[in-house]
N, C-alpha and C positions, 0 to 999 in steps of 0.2 A: 082563306085556304082550307082545303079538306084532304083527307088521307086518300080520297078516290082519285086515281090517275097517278099518284106518287109511287115511286119504286125505289127502295133503299138496297144497295149492293154493297157487301153482302147483308143478309138478313137471315138469322141472327148475325150480329156483329161478330168480328174475329180479331183477336189479339195477334199482332205480328211485330217483331222487333221493337217491342216496348211501346207501340202505338196501337190506337183504335182508329181505323180509317174506314170511312164510308162515303159512298157517292150516292146522292139522291137525285133522281130524274123525274121530270113531268113535262106536262105542257100547260101554258096559259091558253085557255079557249078563246075563240073569236069573240071580239067585242067585250072582252073582259078588262083589259088593262086600259084604263082611262089615259087620256093623252096628257094630263097634267098631274099625273099620280107617280109616286115613288114607293116602292115596295122593299123593305128590308127583312131578310130572312136570317136568324141565327139558329145554328144546330145546338141543341141542348141535351147533354147526357145526364140522365137522372138515375142515381142509385136507388133500387127498390129495397135495398137492405138498410141503408143509413140515412137516405134522403138527401145525401150530398149532390150537389150539381156541378157540372163542368159546362162552360159556355164556349163554343168554337167561334170562328171567324165568321162575321156577317157577310152576306152575299146581297148586294143591291142592284135591283132593277129599276128602270124608269120609263115612263111613257114619252110619246113623241114630242110633246111641248115642254116637258120638264127640263129645267135647265141643270145640267150635271154631266158627268163623264162616265156614267154607268151603262152596261148594256141596255138598249132600247127595245121595247116590245111594241110591236104595231097593234094599234086598236082593233082594225078590222080583221087582220089575219091571225092575231095571236103570237105564240111563239114557244120556244123551247125553255124549260127551266132545268138547270143543272147546277148541283153545289157538291163540293167535297168538304166532308166534315173530318177533322183530324184531332185527336185528343191524346195527351200522354196518359200511359196506363196508370191506374191506381187500383189496388186490389178491392177497395170498397165498392168498385163498380163491376165486380164479377157478376153481379145481379143487377142489370140495368135496362133502361129503355131510352130510345133516341127520339127526341121531339124536334119539330120546327116551330120556333116562335117568330111570329111575323108582326111588323107594324107597317101601317100605310099612311102615307103623308100626302094630303091634298091640299094645296096652298099652305095655310097656317095650321090646318087641323091634322091631328095625329090620332090614329085609330089603331088600338092593339086588337089583333085577331086571337081567336081561341088556339092554343097549342094543338099540333097535329102530331100524333105518334106515328113514326114511320118505321122503326125497327124495334124488335123486342128480344133482349137478352144478348149475352156476349159468350162466345166460345173461347176458352182459355187453355185449349189443349197444349200450346207451347210451355205452359207453366208446369207440366208433368216433368220437365227437365229438372225441376227443383225438389221433386219428392225423391227420397232415398239419396240424401246428399252425397254419400261416399261414391255413388255411381258417376259423379261428375269427374272423377279421377283422383284416385289416392294411391299412395305407393309407400309400402314398407321397405325399409333399407335391409337388404339380405345379411344375415350373418356370414361369417367366413368359417364356419365349423367345419372341420375335417376329421372324419373318423380315423383315418389312417394318415398319419404325418410321416414324411420322409425326412431322414436326417443323414448327412454324410460325415464321416470321420477319417481323416487323412493321416498318413505317416509317410515320412520320406527317409531315404538312406542315400548317402554319398559314395562314390567310388573314386578310387585313385585313377590317375591317368593311365588309359590303355588297360585297366584291370576290370574284372566283372565278379570277383569274389566278394561275398558279404562278410565285411570285417566285424569283429566282436563289438568294437566301439559304436558301430551303427546299428547292430542287430537289436540293441535295446529298444530303438523306436519301433521295430516291428514287433518286439515282444509285448509291448504296452498294448498295440492294436489287437494282437491276437488273444490277449487276456480279455479284452473287452468283447471280442467276437464270442468267446466262450460264455461270457456272462450274459450277453444278449441272447444267445442260443437257449439259455436255461430260464429265461423270463418270458412268461406266457403272453405278455403285452408287447413283446418285441419279436421282429422277425428279420433275419438277415436276408436282404433281398439279392445282394451281389457283392462280390469282392473283385476289384480290378487292379491290375498293375499296368502301369505306363512307364517304360523305360527309355532312357535318352543317353545319347552321346553328345559331347560338345562339337561345335562345327570346325574345330581345328583337326586336321588329318583328312585323308581321302575318304570319299563317300564309300567305298567298298570296305575299308578298314572300319569305319564307324557303323556301317550297317551290321557287320559281324559282332562288334563289340556291343551295341545297343541291344541286339538279339540275345547275346550271351548273358547281359545283365538282367534282361526279363527272365531268362530260364533259371538262373541262380536265384533271383529274388523268389520266384514261384516255388522253386524247390525248398528254399529255406522256410517259407511260409507253410508248406505242406508238411514239414518235418515238425514245426512247431504245433500244428493243428492236431497232428497224430498223437503227439505227447499229451496234448489237452483233451484228446479223445473227442474232437470236434472236427467234422470233416465238411468241406464246402467246395463247391466248383469255383475255380479262380480263372478269370479271363484275363488276357494279357495283350499288350501291343507295344511297339517300340518305334521310336523316331531316331533315325540315323544321325542327322545333323539338326540340332534344336535351334534353328535360327529365330523362330518365334520367342522362345525363352530368352535368347540372347539379347534380342530387341528390347523386351521388357526390363531386364537387368540393367541395360545400357541406360534406358529412360530413367531409371531411379537412381543412377550412380552419379558420383562427382568426379568421374574420370575426366582428364583434360582431353580436348578434342572430341568429346562424346558426340557433338552435333555433326562433326565431319564424319565420324564413323556411322552415325544414322543415315546421313545422306548417302554413303556408300550402299548401304542395305536397299535404300530406295531406288538408287541407280542401277543396280545389278542384280539380276534374279538368278544367275548361274552360281551355284554354291562355291565352285572352284575359283571363279573370278572375283567373289566376295572375299574369300579367305586370303587370296593373294593381294588385293588392294588394302586389306586391314593390316596385314603383316608388313606392308610397306611402310606404315605408320609406326616405326620402329618403337619410339618412346611410349606411344599409347599401348602398343601391343604387349609390351612388357607388363603393364599395369592390368591389361585385359587378362593375362595368363595368370595373374596373381588373385585378382577380385571377381572375375566373371566366369571364366571357364571352369574352374573347380566346382561351382554351384550348378553347372549344367550336367555333370556326370552323375546322374541319379535314377533311382526308381521311386516312383511315387504310388503308394498303395492306398486305395479308397475302399472304405467299408461303407455300403449303403443299407440303412436299416429302416424299417417301417415301424413306427410306435403306434399301437393300437389304442384308440381313444375309449372312452367310456360308452357303454351301451345305451339305447334309447331309455330302457327301463331305469338304469342308475341315473340318468340325466333327470328323468322326471321325478324320481324320488328325491334327489338332492335339491331340485328346484323348489320342491315343497317344504323339505325338512331342513335343509342347510345349504342354502344358496352360496355361502362363503366358500365352499369347496368346488364351486364352478368357476371357470374363467368367463370373460366377458362374451366369447364366441359361443361357449356351451350354454349360457344362461339365455341369450338371445335365440339359440337353436332350440331351447327347451319350449318356447311359446309356439313353435311350429308343430309341436307333437300333440297340440290341443286344437280341436275344432271349436270348442266353446269360447265365445269371445270374453266371457267374464274371466275365465282361466287364463287367457292371453293377456288380458289386462293386469291381472295380478302378477304375472311374471314380468312384464315390462316395468311395472312398478318397482320390483325388486331389482331389475336391471339398473334402474335410476338410482336406487338407494346404494348399491354395491359399486356402481361405475358412474358416478354423477358426471363425469367429464365426457362421456360417450353420447354424442348426439343422437345415435340410433335409438337409445332407450325412449327419449322425449318423442322423436318422430313417430315411432311404431306405437307408442301408447296413444298418440293423437289419432292415428289411423283407426284403432280399435274403438276409441271414444266416439269418433265419426260414424263408424258402422253401427254402434249402439245408439246413435242419435243424439249423443251428448255433444252438440256442436260447439258450445262455449268451452267446454273443457278440452275439445279437440284443438280448438283455435289457441288456447294458452299453450298447449304443448308444442304446436307447430311454431308458435313465436318464440318460445324458449330455445327450440332447435336452431331456429335462425339467428338467435342471439349468439349462439355457440359457433355457427358456421353459416354465414350469410349467403354463401354461394352453393349450398348444398342443394343438388337438383331436386331430390325427393321432397325436401322440406319447403322448398319454393313451390313445387307443383301442389302440395298439400294446402298450403296458405292461400294459394290461387284458387283452389276448389272452395274453400270457405267463402272467399270473396264473391265467387260466382253465385253460390248459394244465396248471397245476400243481395245480389243484383249489382254489385260493385265492379262491373266489367273492366272498366279502365285500369283500376288498380290490379285487378287479376292478371290482365295483360303484362303488367310490369314484372310480376313475379314469374309468370311463365317464360319471360325472356331470360330467366336465370335457371331454367329447368331443362335446357337442352341435354339430350342424351339420357333422360330418364325412362324412355321406352314408349310404348304404345299409349300409356296412360296420359302423356302430353297431347296426343291427338284427341283423346276422349275430352279432355279439359277444353281444348280449342274447338271441338265439336259442340260442346254444350254452349260455348260463346256464340257460335255461329247460329245455333238454334234461337239463342235469347235475342239475337240481333236480326233475326228473320231471313238469314241466308241459308235456306234448307238444303240447296244443292251442295254448298261448300260443307255443310255438316255431314251429309251422306258421304262425300268423298273422304272426310277425315276419319270417319268410323269405319270406312272400308267393310271388310267382312266380318267385323266384330259381332258376335251374337250377345249383344246386351240390349236391356230395355231402351236405353237412350238411342242407341244405333237404330232400333225399330221405330222409335218416336221420329227421328229425323226422316226416315221413309215415309211415314204416314203423312208428315207435314208437307212432304215433297210429293204427296199423291201416288207413291209406289206402294200400293197396298198388297200386291202380290209379295214384293220383297220384304215388306214389313212382316207379313204372315209367316214367311219362311224363316226369318230371324227368330221371331217369337217362339215358333215350335222347336228350335235348336238350342234354346237357352237351357243351361245345364241344371241350374236350380231355380225354376220359375217361382216368383212371389206374386203378391196381390197385384202389384203394378203390372207385371207381366200379363195377367189375365185381363186387367183393365184395358191394357193397350189392344189386346185381342178383341175386346168388346167393341172399341172404337172402329177397328178394322171392319168387323162383321157389321156394325151400324152403317158405316160408309158405303159398304158393298151390299146393304140391304140382305144380310144372311141371318135371318132371325134365330135359326137353330144354333148356330155358332155364338150368337149374342147371348142367348139364354145359358148356354153351356159355360162360356167363359165367365159371365157374370155371377153364376153359381160358384164357380171356382174361386173368383175373387173375394166374394162375401165370405165364403166358408174359410178362406185364408185369414181375412181381416174384416171383422164385422163393420168397421168404420166406413168401409167402402159403399155400404148401402146408401149413405147419405150423398156420397159423391155422385152415384149413379142418379139419384133423385134430382139433384141440382144441376147436372151437366146436360147442356143443350144438345151435345152430341147424340143424346138418346131421346129427345123430346118426342120425335115421330113415332116411337115405340111404346110410349106410356099407355097406349090404348091396347096393346097386346096383353092378353090376360096372363100368360106365362111370365112375361117379363115384369109386368106391374106387380105381380104377386110376390116376385123376389124383392123388389126395391121399396115397396110401400109397408 
């Protein structure tokens, strides 16, 4: 055999879905294949870096008179040769050559032919999914810090039947509240948002009577509070409302009572919506109604006063200072929030470490520290923190996503899928992780779908592999913070579209951003055809 007339597709070889596949085609010339001959061809992948060898499945042809069950080649006419070579990917074959090794058998004689090289090199562009591991999908668990917290304080006063005056015995409840209103008004960290009065009448009595009574109770309560506020030299707008017949309150009290026949009474409420009919039916239950008059109705003749206040939290400057000087004065939410006030990863790392120190039972500290370690390239440390987070909360979506991301970076896709099954609801990062798996498995269309319109390096990579170079170019130009990988992907788009100017420009940016990329350009067969270009070769050599 000779390489003349043999064609390998693709050449160079290409990695896809963890496999290296190649089809070799050629022709057996006329009067080449003897009638009593058998030819066995084995594809052999040889690493030019380590010398390692992978041997593929043999393909056997036979002559017209050879006894066997293999494809027969006619002596006079010749025939077609076709063979598919499939190898499982191993990184030591990133630099490799594909050979065909053949043996000829004629009767009892076996002849080994010279190996023939049919393909040179391997394109491993899909492996760019593994560079910058945190891009595979990682998620910080957000803090619940609120600068302004809202609190409510209630007071309640009761009225005698068919009366609306505020009695001295009840006024003390209002006085306590109005004192707190004054204190709040003098505290720079507090703000009184509103004062509300809700007044009620019990459902016994006619609707017209109760409406006037409830409104009078609202008015008298408001007047009393205003008088107290005036004495305290604190004025606030007070809003009010009234309910003529408090059937809802009646139902709640009945639910919680031990009154005989309460289930019967509650059924009356559900059967009748008309207030007068309800009242009539309940009064017909004479024994029960006597108990209701004593235990339930007096509690419904009331005014409820609600003060809503806003508590102003610490400023960003104060939180930053305490996070550095005395984290013990911050609560868990404030300390986690402090990390968001820094762009520097090392500063964030320090704060999350303090979060673990002061709040060791909070899963967020371990998870978020893991994300920062991941972004710093400390994969082993990140993995330890994600594992610790999962020990504390095995179903935490973010921790499951992050653990899966580690496994994807190690090529352990099956295990990663298990963790991703527990990451539902984590957000768009889940699609990014599944998109990375789709790239690793060679399903580039699915990857493009999962990444959607995301402006990320891996989203662009999916489009490059799916041969959508225009889409990839658009994504790469819109990445907010381009890095060396961004520029490298731009170089691949430029090379595949034969745009030398863009190739030189993007390669310059990549190498200036990260000098280690010079060697990547030198060894990547994506750029083999451009090594003769003076401007490009000067950059990478």
